PDB file of N, CA, C and O in Angstrom:
ATOM      1  N   MET A   1      14.866  14.334  10.720  1.00  0.00           N
ATOM      2  CA  MET A   1      14.821  14.401   9.273  1.00  0.00           C
ATOM      3  C   MET A   1      15.227  13.051   8.700  1.00  0.00           C
ATOM      4  O   MET A   1      16.172  12.425   9.181  1.00  0.00           O
ATOM      5  N   ILE A   2      14.523  12.611   7.689  1.00  0.00           N
ATOM      6  CA  ILE A   2      14.800  11.314   7.055  1.00  0.00           C
ATOM      7  C   ILE A   2      15.886  11.503   6.000  1.00  0.00           C
ATOM      8  O   ILE A   2      15.796  12.412   5.175  1.00  0.00           O
ATOM      9  N   PRO A   3      16.915  10.648   6.021  1.00  0.00           N
ATOM     10  CA  PRO A   3      17.921  10.735   4.961  1.00  0.00           C
ATOM     11  C   PRO A   3      17.281  10.474   3.589  1.00  0.00           C
ATOM     12  O   PRO A   3      16.397   9.626   3.459  1.00  0.00           O
ATOM     13  N   ILE A   4      17.732  11.202   2.585  1.00  0.00           N
ATOM     14  CA  ILE A   4      17.150  11.111   1.237  1.00  0.00           C
ATOM     15  C   ILE A   4      17.175   9.683   0.707  1.00  0.00           C
ATOM     16  O   ILE A   4      16.236   9.266   0.029  1.00  0.00           O
ATOM     17  N   ARG A   5      18.219   8.931   1.000  1.00  0.00           N
ATOM     18  CA  ARG A   5      18.323   7.563   0.472  1.00  0.00           C
ATOM     19  C   ARG A   5      17.231   6.647   1.022  1.00  0.00           C
ATOM     20  O   ARG A   5      16.940   5.613   0.421  1.00  0.00           O
ATOM     21  N   LEU A   6      16.625   7.008   2.150  1.00  0.00           N
ATOM     22  CA  LEU A   6      15.574   6.172   2.750  1.00  0.00           C
ATOM     23  C   LEU A   6      14.165   6.565   2.312  1.00  0.00           C
ATOM     24  O   LEU A   6      13.206   5.861   2.628  1.00  0.00           O
ATOM     25  N   ILE A   7      14.027   7.661   1.600  1.00  0.00           N
ATOM     26  CA  ILE A   7      12.697   8.143   1.211  1.00  0.00           C
ATOM     27  C   ILE A   7      11.905   7.091   0.429  1.00  0.00           C
ATOM     28  O   ILE A   7      10.728   6.902   0.736  1.00  0.00           O
ATOM     29  N   PRO A   8      12.476   6.395  -0.563  1.00  0.00           N
ATOM     30  CA  PRO A   8      11.668   5.380  -1.263  1.00  0.00           C
ATOM     31  C   PRO A   8      11.174   4.258  -0.334  1.00  0.00           C
ATOM     32  O   PRO A   8      10.066   3.751  -0.508  1.00  0.00           O
ATOM     33  N   VAL A   9      11.983   3.881   0.632  1.00  0.00           N
ATOM     34  CA  VAL A   9      11.573   2.814   1.561  1.00  0.00           C
ATOM     35  C   VAL A   9      10.472   3.312   2.500  1.00  0.00           C
ATOM     36  O   VAL A   9       9.493   2.605   2.739  1.00  0.00           O
ATOM     37  N   ILE A  10      10.629   4.516   3.026  1.00  0.00           N
ATOM     38  CA  ILE A  10       9.607   5.078   3.918  1.00  0.00           C
ATOM     39  C   ILE A  10       8.303   5.308   3.148  1.00  0.00           C
ATOM     40  O   ILE A  10       7.216   5.053   3.666  1.00  0.00           O
ATOM     41  N   PHE A  11       8.422   5.791   1.908  1.00  0.00           N
ATOM     42  CA  PHE A  11       7.235   5.960   1.072  1.00  0.00           C
ATOM     43  C   PHE A  11       6.528   4.620   0.877  1.00  0.00           C
ATOM     44  O   PHE A  11       5.307   4.541   1.011  1.00  0.00           O
ATOM     45  N   GLY A  12       7.278   3.575   0.564  1.00  0.00           N
ATOM     46  CA  GLY A  12       6.701   2.239   0.396  1.00  0.00           C
ATOM     47  C   GLY A  12       6.052   1.729   1.670  1.00  0.00           C
ATOM     48  O   GLY A  12       5.005   1.084   1.626  1.00  0.00           O
ATOM     49  N   LEU A  13       6.672   2.016   2.800  1.00  0.00           N
ATOM     50  CA  LEU A  13       6.122   1.611   4.092  1.00  0.00           C
ATOM     51  C   LEU A  13       4.769   2.271   4.339  1.00  0.00           C
ATOM     52  O   LEU A  13       3.799   1.605   4.701  1.00  0.00           O
ATOM     53  N   VAL A  14       4.717   3.586   4.138  1.00  0.00           N
ATOM     54  CA  VAL A  14       3.475   4.328   4.378  1.00  0.00           C
ATOM     55  C   VAL A  14       2.404   3.934   3.359  1.00  0.00           C
ATOM     56  O   VAL A  14       1.255   3.693   3.730  1.00  0.00           O
ATOM     57  N   LEU A  15       2.774   3.868   2.080  1.00  0.00           N
ATOM     58  CA  LEU A  15       1.813   3.499   1.042  1.00  0.00           C
ATOM     59  C   LEU A  15       1.238   2.108   1.279  1.00  0.00           C
ATOM     60  O   LEU A  15       0.024   1.917   1.214  1.00  0.00           O
ATOM     61  N   SER A  16       2.100   1.140   1.553  1.00  0.00           N
ATOM     62  CA  SER A  16       1.619  -0.227   1.774  1.00  0.00           C
ATOM     63  C   SER A  16       0.751  -0.318   3.022  1.00  0.00           C
ATOM     64  O   SER A  16      -0.222  -1.073   3.053  1.00  0.00           O
ATOM     65  N   CYS A  17       1.098   0.444   4.045  1.00  0.00           N
ATOM     66  CA  CYS A  17       0.302   0.456   5.274  1.00  0.00           C
ATOM     67  C   CYS A  17      -1.104   0.972   4.997  1.00  0.00           C
ATOM     68  O   CYS A  17      -2.093   0.329   5.351  1.00  0.00           O
ATOM     69  N   LEU A  18      -1.185   2.138   4.362  1.00  0.00           N
ATOM     70  CA  LEU A  18      -2.495   2.742   4.121  1.00  0.00           C
ATOM     71  C   LEU A  18      -3.341   1.930   3.144  1.00  0.00           C
ATOM     72  O   LEU A  18      -4.529   1.712   3.381  1.00  0.00           O
ATOM     73  N   MET A  19      -2.736   1.488   2.059  1.00  0.00           N
ATOM     74  CA  MET A  19      -3.506   0.734   1.070  1.00  0.00           C
ATOM     75  C   MET A  19      -3.987  -0.607   1.632  1.00  0.00           C
ATOM     76  O   MET A  19      -5.150  -0.970   1.450  1.00  0.00           O
ATOM     77  N   SER A  20      -3.113  -1.336   2.305  1.00  0.00           N
ATOM     78  CA  SER A  20      -3.534  -2.623   2.859  1.00  0.00           C
ATOM     79  C   SER A  20      -4.567  -2.430   3.965  1.00  0.00           C
ATOM     80  O   SER A  20      -5.461  -3.261   4.127  1.00  0.00           O
ATOM     81  N   LEU A  21      -4.454  -1.340   4.730  1.00  0.00           N
ATOM     82  CA  LEU A  21      -5.441  -1.049   5.769  1.00  0.00           C
ATOM     83  C   LEU A  21      -6.819  -0.818   5.147  1.00  0.00           C
ATOM     84  O   LEU A  21      -7.815  -1.384   5.599  1.00  0.00           O
ATOM     85  N   LEU A  22      -6.866   0.010   4.116  1.00  0.00           N
ATOM     86  CA  LEU A  22      -8.151   0.302   3.469  1.00  0.00           C
ATOM     87  C   LEU A  22      -8.739  -0.916   2.760  1.00  0.00           C
ATOM     88  O   LEU A  22      -9.925  -1.210   2.911  1.00  0.00           O
ATOM     89  N   ILE A  23      -7.925  -1.613   1.997  1.00  0.00           N
ATOM     90  CA  ILE A  23      -8.430  -2.767   1.240  1.00  0.00           C
ATOM     91  C   ILE A  23      -8.876  -3.886   2.176  1.00  0.00           C
ATOM     92  O   ILE A  23      -9.924  -4.493   1.960  1.00  0.00           O
ATOM     93  N   SER A  24      -8.092  -4.162   3.207  1.00  0.00           N
ATOM     94  CA  SER A  24      -8.504  -5.225   4.140  1.00  0.00           C
ATOM     95  C   SER A  24      -9.767  -4.818   4.898  1.00  0.00           C
ATOM     96  O   SER A  24     -10.596  -5.669   5.221  1.00  0.00           O
ATOM     97  N   GLY A  25      -9.919  -3.523   5.183  1.00  0.00           N
ATOM     98  CA  GLY A  25     -11.139  -3.056   5.846  1.00  0.00           C
ATOM     99  C   GLY A  25     -12.367  -3.236   4.975  1.00  0.00           C
ATOM    100  O   GLY A  25     -13.405  -3.708   5.440  1.00  0.00           O
ATOM    101  N   VAL A  26     -12.248  -2.865   3.722  1.00  0.00           N
ATOM    102  CA  VAL A  26     -13.371  -3.032   2.788  1.00  0.00           C
ATOM    103  C   VAL A  26     -13.693  -4.519   2.605  1.00  0.00           C
ATOM    104  O   VAL A  26     -14.858  -4.916   2.631  1.00  0.00           O
ATOM    105  N   SER A  27     -12.662  -5.324   2.422  1.00  0.00           N
ATOM    106  CA  SER A  27     -12.878  -6.767   2.228  1.00  0.00           C
ATOM    107  C   SER A  27     -13.485  -7.413   3.461  1.00  0.00           C
ATOM    108  O   SER A  27     -14.373  -8.258   3.346  1.00  0.00           O
ATOM    109  N   THR A  28     -13.018  -7.025   4.637  1.00  0.00           N
ATOM    110  CA  THR A  28     -13.563  -7.582   5.874  1.00  0.00           C
ATOM    111  C   THR A  28     -15.009  -7.149   6.063  1.00  0.00           C
ATOM    112  O   THR A  28     -15.853  -7.947   6.470  1.00  0.00           O
ATOM    113  N   LEU A  29     -15.291  -5.899   5.772  1.00  0.00           N
ATOM    114  CA  LEU A  29     -16.668  -5.404   5.897  1.00  0.00           C
ATOM    115  C   LEU A  29     -17.600  -6.140   4.943  1.00  0.00           C
ATOM    116  O   LEU A  29     -18.712  -6.514   5.317  1.00  0.00           O
ATOM    117  N   ARG A  30     -17.144  -6.345   3.714  1.00  0.00           N
ATOM    118  CA  ARG A  30     -17.982  -7.070   2.740  1.00  0.00           C
ATOM    119  C   ARG A  30     -18.150  -8.538   3.135  1.00  0.00           C
ATOM    120  O   ARG A  30     -19.219  -9.114   2.936  1.00  0.00           O
ATOM    121  N   GLY A  31     -17.109  -9.137   3.687  1.00  0.00           N
ATOM    122  CA  GLY A  31     -17.174 -10.556   4.017  1.00  0.00           C
ATOM    123  C   GLY A  31     -17.922 -10.850   5.308  1.00  0.00           C
ATOM    124  O   GLY A  31     -18.706 -11.797   5.369  1.00  0.00           O
ATOM    125  N   ALA A  32     -17.685 -10.047   6.342  1.00  0.00           N
ATOM    126  CA  ALA A  32     -18.251 -10.336   7.659  1.00  0.00           C
ATOM    127  C   ALA A  32     -19.395  -9.405   8.030  1.00  0.00           C
ATOM    128  O   ALA A  32     -20.217  -9.738   8.884  1.00  0.00           O
ATOM    129  N   GLY A  33     -19.451  -8.249   7.397  1.00  0.00           N
ATOM    130  CA  GLY A  33     -20.448  -7.256   7.787  1.00  0.00           C
ATOM    131  C   GLY A  33     -19.983  -6.499   9.019  1.00  0.00           C
ATOM    132  O   GLY A  33     -18.930  -6.796   9.583  1.00  0.00           O
ATOM    133  N   LEU A  34     -20.762  -5.537   9.422  1.00  0.00           N
ATOM    134  CA  LEU A  34     -20.429  -4.727  10.590  1.00  0.00           C
ATOM    135  C   LEU A  34     -20.937  -5.447  11.842  1.00  0.00           C
ATOM    136  O   LEU A  34     -22.021  -5.162  12.350  1.00  0.00           O
ATOM    137  N   ILE A  35     -20.124  -6.381  12.317  1.00  0.00           N
ATOM    138  CA  ILE A  35     -20.508  -7.244  13.438  1.00  0.00           C
ATOM    139  C   ILE A  35     -19.696  -6.891  14.672  1.00  0.00           C
ATOM    140  O   ILE A  35     -18.718  -6.147  14.597  1.00  0.00           O
ATOM    141  N   ASP A  36     -20.117  -7.439  15.822  1.00  0.00           N
ATOM    142  CA  ASP A  36     -19.304  -7.305  17.029  1.00  0.00           C
ATOM    143  C   ASP A  36     -17.954  -7.949  16.774  1.00  0.00           C
ATOM    144  O   ASP A  36     -17.883  -9.050  16.227  1.00  0.00           O
ATOM    145  N   GLY A  37     -16.890  -7.278  17.162  1.00  0.00           N
ATOM    146  CA  GLY A  37     -15.561  -7.811  16.952  1.00  0.00           C
ATOM    147  C   GLY A  37     -14.995  -7.491  15.580  1.00  0.00           C
ATOM    148  O   GLY A  37     -13.940  -8.001  15.203  1.00  0.00           O
ATOM    149  N   PHE A  38     -15.706  -6.631  14.823  1.00  0.00           N
ATOM    150  CA  PHE A  38     -15.255  -6.287  13.472  1.00  0.00           C
ATOM    151  C   PHE A  38     -13.831  -5.753  13.475  1.00  0.00           C
ATOM    152  O   PHE A  38     -13.014  -6.167  12.653  1.00  0.00           O
ATOM    153  N   PHE A  39     -13.527  -4.846  14.384  1.00  0.00           N
ATOM    154  CA  PHE A  39     -12.206  -4.231  14.411  1.00  0.00           C
ATOM    155  C   PHE A  39     -11.104  -5.268  14.613  1.00  0.00           C
ATOM    156  O   PHE A  39     -10.060  -5.192  13.965  1.00  0.00           O
ATOM    157  N   GLY A  40     -11.319  -6.222  15.491  1.00  0.00           N
ATOM    158  CA  GLY A  40     -10.336  -7.285  15.717  1.00  0.00           C
ATOM    159  C   GLY A  40     -10.142  -8.164  14.495  1.00  0.00           C
ATOM    160  O   GLY A  40      -9.019  -8.541  14.161  1.00  0.00           O
ATOM    161  N   ILE A  41     -11.235  -8.488  13.836  1.00  0.00           N
ATOM    162  CA  ILE A  41     -11.157  -9.295  12.610  1.00  0.00           C
ATOM    163  C   ILE A  41     -10.399  -8.514  11.533  1.00  0.00           C
ATOM    164  O   ILE A  41      -9.555  -9.065  10.826  1.00  0.00           O
ATOM    165  N   TRP A  42     -10.716  -7.222  11.423  1.00  0.00           N
ATOM    166  CA  TRP A  42     -10.058  -6.365  10.446  1.00  0.00           C
ATOM    167  C   TRP A  42      -8.560  -6.300  10.697  1.00  0.00           C
ATOM    168  O   TRP A  42      -7.765  -6.459   9.771  1.00  0.00           O
ATOM    169  N   MET A  43      -8.174  -6.070  11.938  1.00  0.00           N
ATOM    170  CA  MET A  43      -6.747  -5.983  12.260  1.00  0.00           C
ATOM    171  C   MET A  43      -6.056  -7.330  12.032  1.00  0.00           C
ATOM    172  O   MET A  43      -4.889  -7.376  11.643  1.00  0.00           O
ATOM    173  N   GLY A  44      -6.778  -8.420  12.275  1.00  0.00           N
ATOM    174  CA  GLY A  44      -6.234  -9.751  12.012  1.00  0.00           C
ATOM    175  C   GLY A  44      -6.024 -10.003  10.525  1.00  0.00           C
ATOM    176  O   GLY A  44      -5.146 -10.776  10.143  1.00  0.00           O
ATOM    177  N   ALA A  45      -6.821  -9.358   9.693  1.00  0.00           N
ATOM    178  CA  ALA A  45      -6.658  -9.468   8.242  1.00  0.00           C
ATOM    179  C   ALA A  45      -5.613  -8.477   7.738  1.00  0.00           C
ATOM    180  O   ALA A  45      -4.892  -8.767   6.784  1.00  0.00           O
ATOM    181  N   TRP A  46      -5.528  -7.301   8.379  1.00  0.00           N
ATOM    182  CA  TRP A  46      -4.647  -6.253   7.890  1.00  0.00           C
ATOM    183  C   TRP A  46      -3.167  -6.581   8.086  1.00  0.00           C
ATOM    184  O   TRP A  46      -2.379  -6.399   7.158  1.00  0.00           O
ATOM    185  N   LEU A  47      -2.776  -7.051   9.251  1.00  0.00           N
ATOM    186  CA  LEU A  47      -1.354  -7.263   9.520  1.00  0.00           C
ATOM    187  C   LEU A  47      -0.704  -8.233   8.526  1.00  0.00           C
ATOM    188  O   LEU A  47       0.352  -7.905   7.985  1.00  0.00           O
ATOM    189  N   PRO A  48      -1.280  -9.404   8.262  1.00  0.00           N
ATOM    190  CA  PRO A  48      -0.663 -10.267   7.240  1.00  0.00           C
ATOM    191  C   PRO A  48      -0.668  -9.624   5.854  1.00  0.00           C
ATOM    192  O   PRO A  48       0.251  -9.835   5.063  1.00  0.00           O
ATOM    193  N   SER A  49      -1.704  -8.843   5.567  1.00  0.00           N
ATOM    194  CA  SER A  49      -1.747  -8.149   4.282  1.00  0.00           C
ATOM    195  C   SER A  49      -0.609  -7.148   4.166  1.00  0.00           C
ATOM    196  O   SER A  49       0.018  -7.038   3.112  1.00  0.00           O
ATOM    197  N   TRP A  50      -0.344  -6.428   5.226  1.00  0.00           N
ATOM    198  CA  TRP A  50       0.724  -5.431   5.218  1.00  0.00           C
ATOM    199  C   TRP A  50       2.093  -6.097   5.089  1.00  0.00           C
ATOM    200  O   TRP A  50       2.975  -5.591   4.396  1.00  0.00           O
ATOM    201  N   ILE A  51       2.259  -7.221   5.752  1.00  0.00           N
ATOM    202  CA  ILE A  51       3.532  -7.950   5.681  1.00  0.00           C
ATOM    203  C   ILE A  51       3.824  -8.362   4.238  1.00  0.00           C
ATOM    204  O   ILE A  51       4.985  -8.400   3.829  1.00  0.00           O
ATOM    205  N   ILE A  52       2.798  -8.667   3.478  1.00  0.00           N
ATOM    206  CA  ILE A  52       2.968  -9.010   2.058  1.00  0.00           C
ATOM    207  C   ILE A  52       3.077  -7.745   1.211  1.00  0.00           C
ATOM    208  O   ILE A  52       3.910  -7.675   0.308  1.00  0.00           O
ATOM    209  N   ALA A  53       2.248  -6.753   1.494  1.00  0.00           N
ATOM    210  CA  ALA A  53       2.183  -5.544   0.660  1.00  0.00           C
ATOM    211  C   ALA A  53       3.476  -4.733   0.694  1.00  0.00           C
ATOM    212  O   ALA A  53       3.869  -4.184  -0.335  1.00  0.00           O
ATOM    213  N   PHE A  54       4.144  -4.639   1.830  1.00  0.00           N
ATOM    214  CA  PHE A  54       5.334  -3.789   1.929  1.00  0.00           C
ATOM    215  C   PHE A  54       6.443  -4.226   0.979  1.00  0.00           C
ATOM    216  O   PHE A  54       6.914  -3.403   0.194  1.00  0.00           O
ATOM    217  N   PRO A  55       6.884  -5.488   1.012  1.00  0.00           N
ATOM    218  CA  PRO A  55       7.929  -5.858   0.049  1.00  0.00           C
ATOM    219  C   PRO A  55       7.453  -5.815  -1.403  1.00  0.00           C
ATOM    220  O   PRO A  55       8.237  -5.520  -2.305  1.00  0.00           O
ATOM    221  N   VAL A  56       6.171  -6.109  -1.629  1.00  0.00           N
ATOM    222  CA  VAL A  56       5.647  -6.050  -2.995  1.00  0.00           C
ATOM    223  C   VAL A  56       5.723  -4.618  -3.522  1.00  0.00           C
ATOM    224  O   VAL A  56       6.121  -4.404  -4.667  1.00  0.00           O
ATOM    225  N   VAL A  57       5.349  -3.640  -2.706  1.00  0.00           N
ATOM    226  CA  VAL A  57       5.426  -2.237  -3.122  1.00  0.00           C
ATOM    227  C   VAL A  57       6.869  -1.855  -3.436  1.00  0.00           C
ATOM    228  O   VAL A  57       7.122  -1.152  -4.414  1.00  0.00           O
ATOM    229  N   LEU A  58       7.810  -2.306  -2.624  1.00  0.00           N
ATOM    230  CA  LEU A  58       9.216  -1.971  -2.867  1.00  0.00           C
ATOM    231  C   LEU A  58       9.715  -2.554  -4.185  1.00  0.00           C
ATOM    232  O   LEU A  58      10.526  -1.932  -4.871  1.00  0.00           O
ATOM    233  N   VAL A  59       9.237  -3.738  -4.541  1.00  0.00           N
ATOM    234  CA  VAL A  59       9.678  -4.396  -5.778  1.00  0.00           C
ATOM    235  C   VAL A  59       8.946  -3.835  -6.994  1.00  0.00           C
ATOM    236  O   VAL A  59       9.549  -3.644  -8.050  1.00  0.00           O
ATOM    237  N   VAL A  60       7.666  -3.575  -6.851  1.00  0.00           N
ATOM    238  CA  VAL A  60       6.838  -3.182  -7.989  1.00  0.00           C
ATOM    239  C   VAL A  60       6.932  -1.687  -8.308  1.00  0.00           C
ATOM    240  O   VAL A  60       6.751  -1.306  -9.464  1.00  0.00           O
ATOM    241  N   SER A  61       7.206  -0.841  -7.333  1.00  0.00           N
ATOM    242  CA  SER A  61       7.187   0.600  -7.595  1.00  0.00           C
ATOM    243  C   SER A  61       8.208   1.052  -8.640  1.00  0.00           C
ATOM    244  O   SER A  61       7.875   1.939  -9.426  1.00  0.00           O
ATOM    245  N   PRO A  62       9.427   0.508  -8.705  1.00  0.00           N
ATOM    246  CA  PRO A  62      10.312   0.918  -9.805  1.00  0.00           C
ATOM    247  C   PRO A  62       9.746   0.553 -11.183  1.00  0.00           C
ATOM    248  O   PRO A  62       9.902   1.312 -12.140  1.00  0.00           O
ATOM    249  N   LEU A  63       9.103  -0.588 -11.281  1.00  0.00           N
ATOM    250  CA  LEU A  63       8.468  -0.990 -12.539  1.00  0.00           C
ATOM    251  C   LEU A  63       7.340  -0.019 -12.896  1.00  0.00           C
ATOM    252  O   LEU A  63       7.213   0.397 -14.048  1.00  0.00           O
ATOM    253  N   ALA A  64       6.533   0.333 -11.915  1.00  0.00           N
ATOM    254  CA  ALA A  64       5.436   1.275 -12.151  1.00  0.00           C
ATOM    255  C   ALA A  64       5.983   2.631 -12.588  1.00  0.00           C
ATOM    256  O   ALA A  64       5.417   3.263 -13.480  1.00  0.00           O
ATOM    257  N   ARG A  65       7.075   3.087 -11.972  1.00  0.00           N
ATOM    258  CA  ARG A  65       7.680   4.360 -12.378  1.00  0.00           C
ATOM    259  C   ARG A  65       8.148   4.317 -13.826  1.00  0.00           C
ATOM    260  O   ARG A  65       7.961   5.280 -14.569  1.00  0.00           O
ATOM    261  N   ARG A  66       8.756   3.203 -14.229  1.00  0.00           N
ATOM    262  CA  ARG A  66       9.221   3.059 -15.623  1.00  0.00           C
ATOM    263  C   ARG A  66       8.038   3.081 -16.597  1.00  0.00           C
ATOM    264  O   ARG A  66       8.102   3.731 -17.640  1.00  0.00           O
ATOM    265  N   ILE A  67       6.967   2.371 -16.255  1.00  0.00           N
ATOM    266  CA  ILE A  67       5.789   2.340 -17.121  1.00  0.00           C
ATOM    267  C   ILE A  67       5.206   3.746 -17.257  1.00  0.00           C
ATOM    268  O   ILE A  67       4.900   4.190 -18.364  1.00  0.00           O
ATOM    269  N   VAL A  68       5.055   4.435 -16.144  1.00  0.00           N
ATOM    270  CA  VAL A  68       4.500   5.795 -16.180  1.00  0.00           C
ATOM    271  C   VAL A  68       5.432   6.719 -16.957  1.00  0.00           C
ATOM    272  O   VAL A  68       4.972   7.569 -17.720  1.00  0.00           O
ATOM    273  N   GLY A  69       6.733   6.555 -16.767  1.00  0.00           N
ATOM    274  CA  GLY A  69       7.698   7.372 -17.494  1.00  0.00           C
ATOM    275  C   GLY A  69       7.611   7.182 -18.995  1.00  0.00           C
ATOM    276  O   GLY A  69       7.821   8.131 -19.750  1.00  0.00           O
ATOM    277  N   ARG A  70       7.310   5.990 -19.435  1.00  0.00           N
ATOM    278  CA  ARG A  70       7.155   5.725 -20.859  1.00  0.00           C
ATOM    279  C   ARG A  70       5.822   6.247 -21.405  1.00  0.00           C
ATOM    280  O   ARG A  70       5.720   6.599 -22.580  1.00  0.00           O
ATOM    281  N   LEU A  71       4.821   6.293 -20.557  1.00  0.00           N
ATOM    282  CA  LEU A  71       3.512   6.781 -20.981  1.00  0.00           C
ATOM    283  C   LEU A  71       3.425   8.305 -20.981  1.00  0.00           C
ATOM    284  O   LEU A  71       2.682   8.897 -21.764  1.00  0.00           O
ATOM    285  N   ALA A  72       4.189   8.922 -20.097  1.00  0.00           N
ATOM    286  CA  ALA A  72       4.113  10.386 -19.957  1.00  0.00           C
ATOM    287  C   ALA A  72       4.899  11.065 -21.069  1.00  0.00           C
ATOM    288  O   ALA A  72       5.955  10.595 -21.493  1.00  0.00           O
ATOM    289  N   LYS A  73       4.360  12.162 -21.519  1.00  0.00           N
ATOM    290  CA  LYS A  73       5.047  12.967 -22.528  1.00  0.00           C
ATOM    291  C   LYS A  73       5.664  14.170 -21.823  1.00  0.00           C
ATOM    292  O   LYS A  73       5.045  14.753 -20.932  1.00  0.00           O
ATOM    293  N   PRO A  74       6.879  14.542 -22.216  1.00  0.00           N
ATOM    294  CA  PRO A  74       7.470  15.744 -21.600  1.00  0.00           C
ATOM    295  C   PRO A  74       6.645  16.989 -21.940  1.00  0.00           C
ATOM    296  O   PRO A  74       6.069  17.092 -23.024  1.00  0.00           O
ATOM    297  N   ALA A  75       6.600  17.909 -21.016  1.00  0.00           N
ATOM    298  CA  ALA A  75       5.858  19.150 -21.240  1.00  0.00           C
ATOM    299  C   ALA A  75       6.544  19.968 -22.312  1.00  0.00           C
ATOM    300  O   ALA A  75       7.767  20.111 -22.333  1.00  0.00           O
ATOM    301  N   GLU A  76       5.735  20.494 -23.191  1.00  0.00           N
ATOM    302  CA  GLU A  76       6.294  21.343 -24.245  1.00  0.00           C
ATOM    303  C   GLU A  76       6.439  22.753 -23.696  1.00  0.00           C
ATOM    304  O   GLU A  76       5.531  23.289 -23.061  1.00  0.00           O
ATOM    305  N   GLY A  77       7.582  23.332 -23.950  1.00  0.00           N
ATOM    306  CA  GLY A  77       7.784  24.642 -23.361  1.00  0.00           C
ATOM    307  C   GLY A  77       8.380  25.549 -24.269  1.00  0.00           C
ATOM    308  O   GLY A  77       8.618  26.705 -23.921  1.00  0.00           O
TER     309      GLY A  77
END
């Protein structure tokens, strides 16, 4: 079981991993096409992207939460 205090970090880790994986895959496919060695090129693009994306997600997510909190209206009950 993950301690509650680590949930934001684990969430950022998973989110940054998945998003950088998908975006680097799309970008690599558009740039190089579906060629021999595509997977290696993709992984070579993904790892540096993830190294940047993880700390960025940790820094930016509190700001995004504040923005969404200001935009959202409480439910009327």
